[in-house]
C-alpha positions in Angstrom: 0.0 0.0 0.0 2.9 2.4 0.7 0.9 4.2 3.4 2.6 2.9 6.5 5.9 1.2 7.1 4.5 -0.8 10.0 2.7 -4.0 8.9 1.1 -6.9 10.6 0.8 -10.4 9.1 -2.2 -12.6 9.5 -2.1 -16.1 10.6 -1.5 -17.6 7.2 1.3 -15.2 6.4 0.0 -14.8 2.9 -1.2 -11.2 3.1 0.3 -8.1 4.7 -2.1 -5.8 6.5 -1.1 -2.2 7.3 -0.5 -1.2 10.9 -0.9 2.1 12.6 -4.4 2.6 11.3 -5.4 4.4 14.4 -2.9 7.1 13.6 -4.1 7.4 10.1 -7.7 7.9 11.3 -6.4 10.6 13.7 -4.8 12.4 10.8 -8.0 12.2 8.9 -9.8 13.7 11.9 -7.4 16.6 12.1 -7.8 17.3 8.4 -11.5 17.9 8.8 -11.7 19.9 12.0 -13.0 23.0 10.1 -15.5 20.9 8.4 -16.8 19.5 11.7 -17.3 23.0 13.0 -19.3 23.8 9.9 -21.4 20.7 10.4 -22.0 21.5 14.0 -23.0 25.1 13.2 -25.4 23.9 10.4 -27.1 21.4 12.7 -27.4 23.9 15.6 -28.8 26.7 13.3 -31.3 24.3 11.8 -32.5 23.3 15.2 -33.0 26.9 16.2 -29.9 27.6 18.3 -28.8 30.7 16.3 -27.1 32.9 18.9 -23.8 31.1 19.2 -20.1 31.8 19.7 -17.3 29.3 19.5 -15.3 28.7 22.7 -11.7 27.9 21.9 -11.0 26.4 25.3 -14.0 24.1 25.3 -13.8 23.6 21.5 -17.5 23.9 21.1 -20.3 26.4 20.3 -21.8 28.1 23.3 -25.0 30.2 23.6 -24.2 33.9 23.4 -25.3 35.8 26.6 -27.0 39.1 25.8 -25.2 42.2 27.0 -26.8 44.6 29.5 -29.5 46.7 27.9 -29.9 44.3 25.0 -32.4 41.9 26.4 -34.5 41.7 23.2 -33.2 38.8 21.1 -35.4 37.2 18.5 -34.9 34.0 16.5 -36.9 33.7 13.3 -35.8 30.4 11.8 -36.1 30.8 8.0 -33.9 27.7 7.5 -36.3 25.0 8.8 -39.0 25.6 6.1 -36.4 25.7 3.3 -34.9 22.4 4.7 -38.3 20.7 4.9 -39.3 21.8 1.5 -36.1 20.6 -0.2 -36.1 17.4 1.8 -39.7 16.7 0.7 -38.8 17.5 -3.0 -35.9 15.1 -3.0 -37.8 12.4 -1.0 -40.8 12.5 -3.3 -38.5 12.0 -6.3 -36.5 9.2 -4.6 -35.1 6.9 -7.3 -36.0 3.3 -7.7 -34.1 1.1 -10.1 -34.9 -0.1 -13.6 -32.8 -3.0 -15.0 -32.2 -2.8 -18.8 -31.0 -5.8 -20.9 -27.7 -5.5 -22.7 -29.3 -6.9 -25.9 -32.8 -7.6 -27.1 -32.2 -11.4 -26.9 -34.7 -13.4 -24.7 -31.9 -14.5 -22.5 -30.8 -11.0 -21.6 -34.4 -9.9 -21.2 -35.0 -12.7 -18.7 -31.8 -11.8 -16.8 -32.8 -8.1 -16.7 -36.4 -8.7 -15.6 -35.3 -11.3 -13.0 -32.8 -8.9 -11.6 -35.4 -6.1 -11.5 -37.9 -8.4 -9.7 -35.3 -9.3 -7.1 -34.4 -5.6 -6.6 -38.0 -4.5 -6.2 -38.6 -7.1 -3.5 -35.4 -6.1 -1.8 -36.2 -2.4 -2.1 -39.5 -2.9 -0.2 -38.3 -5.5 2.3 -35.2 -3.5 3.4 -37.0 -0.1 3.3 -34.4 1.4 1.0 -36.5 4.5 0.5 -36.2 5.3 4.2 -32.4 4.8 4.1 -32.1 7.1 1.1 -34.2 9.8 2.9 -31.9 9.5 5.9 -28.9 10.0 3.6 -30.6 13.1 2.1 -30.9 14.6 5.6 -27.1 14.3 6.0 -26.7 15.8 2.5 -28.8 18.9 3.3 -27.2 19.6 6.7 -23.6 18.4 6.3 -23.2 18.1 2.5 -21.8 14.6 2.5 -23.1 11.1 3.2 -22.3 7.5 2.2 -24.4 4.4 1.5 -22.9 1.1 2.7 -24.3 -2.1 1.3 -23.4 -5.3 3.1 -24.5 -8.9 3.9 -25.7 -9.3 7.5 -25.1 -12.9 8.6 -27.4 -12.6 11.6 -30.5 -11.7 9.5 -29.1 -13.5 6.5 -30.2 -10.5 4.3 -28.4 -7.9 2.2 -28.8 -4.6 3.9 -27.9 -1.0 3.2 -27.3 1.9 5.6 -26.7 5.6 5.4 -23.5 6.8 7.0 -23.1 10.2 8.7 -20.1 12.2 7.6 -19.0 12.3 11.3 -18.5 8.5 11.0 -16.8 8.6 7.6 -13.0 8.7 7.2 -10.7 8.9 4.2 -7.0 8.7 3.6 -5.3 12.0 4.9 -4.7 14.8 2.5 -6.8 13.5 -0.4 -9.0 16.0 -2.3 -11.6 13.6 -3.7 -13.2 10.3 -2.4 -12.0 8.5 -5.5 -8.4 9.3 -4.6 -8.5 7.7 -1.2 -7.0 4.2 -1.1 -9.3 3.3 1.7 -12.5 4.4 3.3 -13.3 3.7 7.0 -16.7 3.6 8.7 -16.8 4.2 12.5 -19.2 2.4 14.8 -19.7 2.2 18.6 -20.3 -1.2 20.3 -20.3 -2.5 23.8 -17.7 -5.0 24.9 -20.3 -7.8 25.3 -21.4 -7.3 21.7 -17.8 -7.5 20.4 -16.9 -10.5 22.6 -20.0 -12.4 21.3 -19.1 -11.6 17.7 -15.3 -12.1 18.0 -14.6 -14.5 20.9 -11.1 -15.2 19.6 -10.1 -11.6 20.5 -11.7 -11.5 23.9 -8.5 -10.4 25.7 -7.8 -7.5 23.3 -11.5 -6.4 23.6 -11.3 -6.5 27.4 -8.2 -4.3 27.5 -9.6 -1.7 25.1 -10.5 1.7 26.6 -14.2 2.6 26.6 -15.8 6.0 26.0 -16.3 8.1 29.1 -18.5 10.9 30.2 -15.9 13.5 29.0 -16.4 12.2 25.4 -19.9 13.7 25.5 -18.4 17.2 25.5 -17.2 19.2 22.6 -18.5 18.8 19.0 -21.5 16.8 18.1 -19.2 14.1 16.8 -18.0 13.3 20.4 -21.5 13.1 21.8 -21.7 9.3 22.1 -23.0 6.9 24.8 -20.8 5.9 27.6 -19.1 2.5 27.9 -18.7 2.0 24.2 -15.7 0.9 22.1 -14.8 2.7 18.9 -14.6 0.2 16.0 -13.6 1.0 12.4 -14.6 -1.0 9.3 -12.0 -0.5 6.5 -12.5 -1.1 2.8 -9.5 -0.9 0.5 -9.7 -0.2 -3.3 -8.0 -3.5 -4.0 -10.9 -5.5 -2.4 -9.6 -6.0 1.1 -12.0 -5.6 4.0 -11.2 -5.5 7.7 -12.8 -4.6 11.1 -10.3 -2.9 13.4 -10.4 -2.2 17.1 -7.4 0.1 18.0 -4.5 -1.8 16.5 -6.2 -5.2 16.6 -7.7 -6.8 13.5 -11.0 -8.4 14.6 -11.9 -9.5 11.1 -10.0 -9.8 7.8 -11.2 -10.6 4.3 -8.8 -10.7 1.3 -11.6 -10.0 -1.2 -15.1 -8.6 -1.0 -17.5 -10.9 -2.8 -17.8 -10.0 -6.5 -15.0 -7.5 -6.4 -17.4 -4.7 -5.5 -16.6 -1.5 -3.5 -19.7 -1.4 -1.3 -19.3 2.2 0.0 -20.7 4.9 -2.2 -20.0 8.5 -1.2 -22.6 11.1 -2.3 -22.2 14.9 -2.0 -24.8 17.6 -2.2 -22.7 20.2 -4.0 -19.3 19.1 -5.3 -16.6 21.7 -5.3 -13.3 20.9 -7.3 -10.3 20.0 -5.1 -12.5 19.8 -2.0 -13.1 16.4 -0.3 -16.3 17.2 1.5 -19.4 18.5 -0.2 -21.2 21.7 0.7 -24.7 21.3 2.1 -27.8 23.4 1.9 -27.5 25.1 5.3 -23.9 26.3 5.4 -24.2 29.2 2.9 -27.3 30.4 4.7 -25.9 30.8 8.2 -24.6 34.3 7.9 -27.7 35.6 6.2 -29.9 34.0 8.9 -27.8 35.5 11.7 -28.1 39.0 10.2 -31.8 38.6 9.7 -32.2 37.7 13.4 -30.1 40.7 14.4 -32.1 43.1 12.3 -35.4 41.6 13.5 -34.3 41.9 17.1 -33.4 45.6 16.6 -36.9 46.3 15.2 -38.6 44.6 18.1 -36.4 46.4 20.5 -37.4 49.7 18.9 -41.0 48.7 19.1 -40.7 48.1 22.8 -39.0 51.4 23.3 -41.8 53.2 21.4 -44.4 51.4 23.5 -42.5 52.3 26.7 -41.0 55.7 26.1 -38.7 57.5 28.6 -40.0 60.4 30.8 -38.5 63.8 31.6 -39.5 64.5 35.2 -38.2 67.6 37.0 -36.9 66.8 40.4 -39.1 69.6 41.9 -42.3 67.9 40.5 -42.4 65.7 43.6 -43.1 62.4 41.6 -41.7 59.2 43.0 -40.0 56.6 40.8 -42.9 54.2 41.1 -45.7 56.7 40.2 -45.6 56.2 36.4 -46.3 52.6 35.3 -48.1 50.9 32.3 -51.5 50.7 34.1 -54.3 52.1 32.1 -56.1 55.1 33.6 -53.3 55.6 36.1 -53.4 58.9 38.1 -50.1 60.7 38.6 -49.8 63.5 41.1 -47.1 66.1 40.7 -46.2 69.6 41.9 -47.4 72.1 39.3 -44.9 74.6 40.5 -42.1 72.1 40.1 -42.8 71.4 36.4 -44.9 69.0 34.4 -43.4 65.6 33.4 -43.0 65.0 29.6 -42.7 61.9 27.5 -39.8 61.6 25.1 -40.9 59.8 21.9 -38.0 57.7 20.5 -37.0 58.0 16.9 -39.0 55.4 14.9 -37.2 52.7 13.0 -36.1 53.9 9.6 -37.8 52.4 6.5 -34.5 51.0 5.1 -34.4 48.6 8.0 -37.6 46.9 6.8 -36.2 46.9 3.3 -33.0 45.3 4.5 -34.9 42.5 6.2 -36.8 41.9 3.0 -33.6 41.8 1.1 -32.0 39.4 3.5 -35.0 37.1 3.3 -34.9 37.2 -0.5 -31.2 36.5 -0.5 -31.8 33.4 1.7 -34.3 32.1 -0.8 -31.9 32.9 -3.7 -28.9 31.2 -2.1 -31.0 28.1 -1.2 -32.5 28.1 -4.8 -36.1 28.2 -3.4 -38.5 30.9 -4.1 -42.1 31.8 -3.4 -43.7 29.5 -6.0 -41.8 26.5 -4.7 -42.7 27.4 -1.1 -46.4 27.3 -1.9 -46.9 31.0 -2.4 -48.4 32.7 -5.4 -45.9 34.7 -7.6 -46.7 38.3 -8.0 -48.5 38.9 -11.3 -48.8 35.2 -12.1 -52.4 33.7 -12.1 -52.2 30.8 -14.5 -51.8 27.4 -12.9 -49.6 26.2 -15.8 -47.3 29.2 -15.5 -47.0 28.6 -11.7 -46.0 24.9 -12.3 -43.5 26.0 -15.0 -41.9 28.4 -12.5 -41.8 25.8 -9.8 -40.1 23.3 -12.2 -37.5 25.9 -13.2 -37.0 26.8 -9.6 -36.1 23.3 -8.7 -33.8 22.8 -11.7 -30.8 23.6 -9.4 -31.5 20.3 -7.6 -30.8 18.4 -10.8 -27.1 18.0 -9.9 -27.9 16.7 -6.4 -30.6 14.3 -7.8 -28.0 13.1 -10.3 -25.5 12.3 -7.5 -28.2 10.5 -5.5 -29.2 8.5 -8.6 -25.6 7.5 -9.2 -25.4 6.3 -5.6 -28.6 4.4 -5.9 -27.3 2.7 -9.0 -24.2 1.5 -7.2 -26.4 0.4 -4.2 -28.5 -1.8 -6.6 -25.4 -3.2 -8.3 -23.8 -4.2 -4.9 -27.1 -5.6 -3.7 -27.4 -7.8 -6.8 -23.8 -9.1 -6.5 -24.2 -9.9 -2.8 -27.6 -11.6 -3.4 -26.2 -13.8 -6.1 -23.3 -14.7 -3.9 -25.0 -15.3 -0.5 -28.6 -16.1 -1.2 -29.6 -19.7 -1.7 -32.4 -21.0 -3.9 -34.5 -21.9 -0.8 -34.3 -18.3 0.4 -35.2 -16.9 -3.1 -38.2 -19.2 -3.2 -39.3 -18.1 0.2 -39.0 -14.5 -1.0 -40.7 -14.8 -4.4 -42.6 -18.1 -4.2 -42.5 -20.1 -7.5 -40.7 -17.3 -9.3 -37.8 -17.5 -6.8 -36.2 -20.5 -8.6 -36.1 -18.6 -11.9 -34.7 -15.4 -10.3 -32.1 -17.3 -8.4 -31.0 -19.2 -11.5 -30.8 -16.0 -13.5 -28.9 -14.1 -10.8 -26.4 -16.8 -10.6 -25.8 -16.8 -14.3 -25.7 -13.0 -14.8 -22.5 -11.0 -15.1 -23.1 -7.7 -13.3 -19.6 -6.3 -12.7 -17.3 -7.1 -15.7 -18.8 -6.9 -19.2 -22.2 -6.5 -17.7 -25.2 -8.4 -19.2 -27.6 -6.0 -17.6 -27.5 -2.2 -17.1 -29.0 -0.4 -14.1 -30.8 2.8 -14.5 -32.1 5.0 -11.8 -32.9 8.2 -13.6 -36.5 7.3 -14.2 -37.5 8.3 -10.7 -39.9 5.4 -10.8 -42.2 5.2 -7.7 -43.2 1.6 -6.9 -46.0 2.4 -4.5 -49.7 1.3 -4.3 -51.2 4.4 -5.9 -48.7 4.4 -8.7 -49.2 0.7 -9.4 -53.0 1.0 -9.6 -52.7 4.1 -11.9 -50.3 2.3 -14.2 -52.7 -0.6 -14.5 -55.7 1.7 -15.3 -53.6 3.5 -17.9 -52.7 0.2 -19.6 -56.4 -0.8 -19.5 -57.5 2.4 -21.1 -54.9 2.0 -23.9 -56.2 -1.6 -24.5 -52.8 -3.2 -23.6 -54.4 -5.6 -21.1 -57.8 -7.2 -21.0 -60.4 -6.1 -18.3 -60.2 -9.4 -16.5 -56.4 -9.1 -16.1 -56.7 -5.5 -14.9 -59.3 -6.6 -12.3 -56.9 -9.3 -11.1 -54.0 -6.9 -10.8 -56.1 -4.3 -8.9 -57.8 -6.8 -6.6 -54.6 -8.7 -5.6 -52.3 -5.7 -5.6 -49.9 -7.4 -7.9 -49.4 -4.4 -10.2 -47.2 -6.1 -12.8 -47.8 -9.8 -12.2 -48.0 -10.3 -16.0 -44.4 -9.3 -16.3 -43.4 -12.0 -13.7 -45.5 -14.6 -15.5 -43.8 -13.7 -18.8 -40.4 -14.0 -17.2 -41.3 -17.5 -15.9 -42.5 -18.5 -19.3 -39.4 -17.2 -21.1 -37.1 -19.0 -18.5 -39.1 -22.2 -19.0 -38.8 -21.9 -22.8 -35.0 -21.5 -22.4 -34.8 -24.6 -20.3 -36.8 -26.6 -22.9 -34.5 -25.2 -25.7 -31.4 -26.2 -23.8 -32.7 -29.8 -23.4 -33.5 -29.9 -27.1 -30.0 -28.7 -28.0 -28.5 -31.4 -25.9 -30.5 -34.1 -27.7 -33.3 -34.8 -25.2 -36.8 -35.4 -26.3 -39.0 -32.5 -25.1 -42.7 -31.9 -24.6 -44.7 -28.7 -24.8 -48.2 -28.5 -23.5 -51.2 -26.3 -24.5 -51.1 -24.7 -21.0 -47.6 -23.3 -21.7 -47.0 -19.8 -23.0 -46.7 -20.5 -26.7 -45.7 -17.0 -27.6 -42.7 -17.2 -25.2 -41.7 -20.5 -26.8 -42.0 -18.9 -30.3 -39.8 -16.0 -29.3 -37.1 -18.2 -27.7 -37.0 -20.9 -30.5 -37.4 -18.3 -33.3 -34.5 -16.1 -32.0 -32.3 -19.2 -31.5 -32.7 -20.3 -35.1 -31.1 -17.1 -36.2 -27.9 -17.6 -34.3 -24.6 -19.2 -35.3 -25.0 -21.8 -32.6 -28.0 -23.2 -34.4 -26.1 -23.7 -37.6 -23.2 -25.3 -35.8 -25.4 -28.0 -34.4 -25.6 -31.5 -36.0 -28.2 -31.7 -38.8 -30.5 -34.0 -37.0 -30.7 -31.6 -34.0 -31.2 -28.7 -36.3 -34.1 -30.5 -37.9 -35.5 -31.4 -34.5 -35.5 -27.8 -33.3 -37.1 -26.8 -36.6 -39.8 -29.4 -36.1 -40.6 -27.9 -32.6 -40.7 -24.4 -34.0 -43.1 -25.4 -36.8 -45.3 -27.1 -34.3 -45.4 -23.9 -32.3 -46.3 -21.8 -35.3 -49.1 -24.1 -36.3 -50.4 -24.7 -32.8 -54.2 -24.9 -32.7 -54.4 -25.3 -36.5 -55.7 -28.4 -38.4 -53.2 -31.2 -39.2 -53.2 -30.2 -42.9 -51.8 -26.8 -41.9 -49.0 -28.5 -40.0 -48.3 -31.0 -42.8 -48.1 -28.2 -45.3 -45.9 -26.1 -43.1 -43.5 -29.0 -42.8 -43.4 -29.4 -46.6 -42.9 -25.7 -47.3 -40.7 -24.7 -44.4 -37.8 -23.8 -46.6 -37.9 -20.8 -48.8 -34.7 -21.7 -50.6 -34.1 -24.1 -52.2 -37.8 -23.9 -53.2 -39.6 -27.2 -53.0 -41.8 -27.5 -56.0 -44.4 -30.3 -55.9 -47.4 -31.0 -58.1 -50.8 -30.4 -56.4 -51.9 -34.0 -57.0 -48.7 -35.3 -55.4 -49.1 -32.8 -52.5 -52.7 -33.9 -51.9 -51.6 -37.5 -52.0 -48.9 -37.0 -49.4 -51.1 -34.9 -47.2 -53.8 -37.6 -47.4 -51.3 -40.3 -46.5 -49.8 -38.2 -43.7 -46.3 -38.7 -45.1 -44.2 -35.6 -44.2 -40.4 -35.4 -43.9 -39.8 -34.9 -40.2 -36.5 -35.3 -38.5 -35.5 -38.9 -37.5 -35.6 -37.8 -33.8 -39.1 -36.4 -34.2 -40.3 -39.6 -35.9 -38.6 -41.7 -33.2 -40.2 -39.6 -30.4 -43.7 -39.9 -32.1 -43.3 -43.6 -32.6 -42.1 -44.1 -29.0 -45.1 -42.1 -27.7 -47.5 -44.2 -29.9 -46.0 -47.4 -28.7 -46.2 -46.2 -25.1 -49.8 -45.2 -25.6 -50.5 -48.7 -27.2 -48.9 -50.4 -24.3 -50.9 -48.4 -21.8 -54.1 -49.2 -23.7 -53.2 -53.0 -23.8 -52.4 -52.8 -20.1 -55.8 -51.3 -19.4 -57.5 -54.0 -21.5 -55.6 -56.7 -19.7 -56.7 -55.3 -16.3 -60.3 -55.2 -17.5 -60.1 -58.8 -18.6 -58.5 -59.9 -15.4 -61.2 -58.0 -13.4 -64.0 -59.6 -15.4 -62.4 -63.1 -14.9 -62.0 -62.5 -11.2 -65.7 -61.4 -11.0 -66.8 -64.6 -12.8 -64.8 -66.8 -10.3 -66.3 -65.0 -7.2 -68.9 -67.1 -5.3 -72.4 -65.8 -5.2 -73.8 -64.6 -1.9 -76.9 -66.3 -0.5 -80.1 -64.3 -1.0 -81.7 -63.3 2.3 -85.1 -64.1 0.8 -84.2 -67.8 0.7 -83.0 -67.9 -3.0 -79.7 -67.7 -4.8 -79.0 -64.1 -5.9 
């Protein structure tokens, strides 16, 4: 690696693992001190704590105490509504995944749809939408998050989690996540949890120092529960994976399954030569602080105008408690000593109000959110279509962030598919997807996803796979005449949404299995209950490939016989016989009509020897079964003749 001269060797001695990782993580922490302060300030401002100063001694933000005579201090949190609005916009448009085939061949189509069915089930079962929304919260506040996809041996499921930037570490001095040779994820566990998970390292775990009460002071990063151990999970770009406690490797893995890198870093706004992304809140902090300051000055002036100062001559004989805010109050004073007078303070200048409006508009401009997006009517705009157009343009600045989220989602789906194909067994897939599970498991096992991919993942469609969207899609297909009413009723009643797609995938997979058997020389059977259109597609496309023409002639003819039977399914025998005779366009087979009628009448058609043998075998088997039934009938009748007759209760022989 070249990153540390100190190395440790595992038990086999076959792989060197770097040492001193704790020091490397400490360097990474020091590199991001300013970033952590910005994250803390953004989170505190968003929560409403907006009168803060940074204490260098305590290394944390403290609430600013008002000076004497400046008791009026107002907090008008304009950030929370902007944050909620952008969060809802990004959450509503959360991306699901569409799997595209690499080619229009039935094989790639089945692989793509099987992968998509598995992803859709995994998306719902693991609540990936909620995980992405949690990651978006980190993006808006801190500007950076990461999605970690992994296999959990306890639940025996592939899971995904959103990582806070406080728990994300890169190689020191890098300026881009892709430049880092490793990425580390921090977690906190109790000693009992670690000893149960790694009993071989019990002594090292017992000796490790736990977090204390002092760790709860300082930045938000250090506010962790007591009696925890700090554990780091490292992923290297060359595929190595390890879990480290201090300087002890609790777990080591030479290669992540499938060669994937399961940590995808997403940034809200990417700035060149800057490792961490810029969030939504950070650029708004100064404007929010000045807005609060101006608003406080205005309210302080209002209080002064409502409670003005008095000029009272000392000879007027008025005590300090005589003038209060009580309505109808009587004040007695010495007329000879002078009459008390009220001093009206100078009213707030108009430019102060204009300044507040300017600050509020600047906050909206910097955030990229304006009145239309916030649910307000734009001045001079009354058309609903115009309002929608303005809202769409207003949210166009989110396109870059949405693109980053979509890229991250695409990598999440790819990692999930690879881990599912590696860890999931056929039994688990069947329990997940019922009778479709075997097909999906088989296709996932045979699909190349990483190198020279046979399927492509696309998340830019922003497809929402929820109940209302599924029902609306079914109704639209019904209105366009793409599905019959009975099928639409079935989809709506059973909430299956796209069950016809799963059924077609099953049919295509079954047809491919039958084709493979036919190519290997086995006799196959196709029933009327099978999806004939799927068989036509699979066999017809195969007969256009080089593999078909490289097969032995008798197998070519056998596959051709199956295809002609599929094409003439449900037609009279004469149509099948004629299709067999005229199946070649070149060389053209010319035959007189009389001879054609004679052959059709005699049922003599040039089938492949394998087809003739299969037909003869089935006829012989049918004849043997008929003979067996006849023999059984004869035997039964003979046994009945030999049975003694029972005496009649009436005194005769019945």
